N, C-alpha and C positions, 0 to 999 in steps of 0.2 A: 684956753679958746675962750671968750665971751660966750655969756648966756644966748639959747636963740629962743626967737619968739615963735610962737604956736606955729606959723607961718611958715619959716623959716625949716623947722624939724619936718613939719609936713611934706615940704617942696625934696628936703635932703631925703625923707624916708622914701617917697616915690622915686626920685632918681634913684637909688640904690634898689628899689625891689625891682626897675625896669633892666638895670644895667648889671646883674649878678654876674661877676665873670665864671667862663664854663672853662673848669678842668682839664687837665689831660694834655697830651701832645697838639691838641689842636686849638686849645684855648687861645686868650688874647691877655690872662694877667701874667705879673710878674714870674709868680711861683708855678704859672703852668706851660711856661715857654717848651718849647722842644728844647730837649739834651738837659734839661735842667732837673736834676733831683735834689732833694734835702736829705740829708744821713745825721745819726745822732751818734755822738761819743759821748764816753765819761768822764768826768770834768779833769783828772791828769792827761789825758788824749789831748782835750781841748787846750789846757794850759800849754801843752808842750807845742802843738802846731802853732798857736797865737806867738810863742816866743819864738821858736823859728822861723816863722813867716815875717817876723820883725828882725830878727839878725839877717835874714837873707834878702830881704825888701823883695819877698813873694808872697801870695795870697796862699791862704791854706787850701785851697783849692788845687793851686798848681804842684803844692809839696805833695800833695796826697795822690795826684796823678804821678808825679815823679814816684814816689815811693811803688806805685801800684807797674807802673812800667818797667821798672827796674826788678822787682819780682815776676812780672811775666818773663822779663829776658831770660832770668836764671833757671826758671823752669823750663823753659824752650831747649 
């Protein structure tokens, strides 16, 4: 990205100050959309999920969903 002038920086700063995203289920940003939650996993788990996702042509979220549903079905 090219260097910004002072005027461009001030305009961007003003825009970001006035349009701060609201977090939570009623927010407007990507990470605040309803139903979206971010989780953290350790490195081996992340590698496994990514490898399995590539092999099965699914997203890691789809894999986790299938694993959880399978576990819930077994415990019911």
